[in-house]
Steps between C-alpha positions, in 0.01 A plus 500: 500500500788632706741264677522621859794283610758776460259755650475291817877448515566872446267571795698258717223241509519128433341385176215262585214369290232657724669843476533471123138387467377786717693759296362354176148513645547862609631588153192349334247618757572869533354578843463171686380405846698248704231241424529564124879475526466172692265359239744595225783324681282190550407501130869503408670274754232332709426534869633793701394612845343836572783574745762426234333746263488769770870435573587531131293816458670653804849411372430629149341821629788563741746443214310751285390249237131526587309817578216500751176682412314557824190705556279519807202267477635292211710190454874565464620441145847442362658578167844475342697804611589687180658789694294748303324664798155463346186539710167314509129557450280257695128451437296536820245251371678208331859557616643526148846660500656701221849647477518880485826654377685735733367852455847652465694201372775493762533409866343640706221631282336675794673720751391492864391831648689407817769231504539473880872467435466203264692477176212403273586296192165353398131584510215252465159610384189286490199640319165359611190513285287288271626321189306543173317166540384582854399851396277351230343260754434786744311696231257215434 
């Protein structure tokens, strides 16, 4: 497992046990809700408040160490930011999330038809549908 102490320092953040535990949990968990991240921190170091976890998630997301996966109507999930510009497929039934590689392989992998004057450097795509398990259940 990766030691995140230098990663935190390089991002200008203090190295604390809750931050380290949260990063380890995110590394193991893939796409994790705040509650799953909190439980992982508790499992590693003991009690931690919900507010502390939200504060850590905010700091790590702002620093670019975590990536937020947000889709309307679902819980927000977090993952280690690998800076690979991948996208996500989310099951409409069970909420399962899978990584989908960037269609073109470089940022941005989609080009806006109208930029409104923005300099666009990233595109996020979320595919919605039904995972194989939920498709099988729907056919029964």
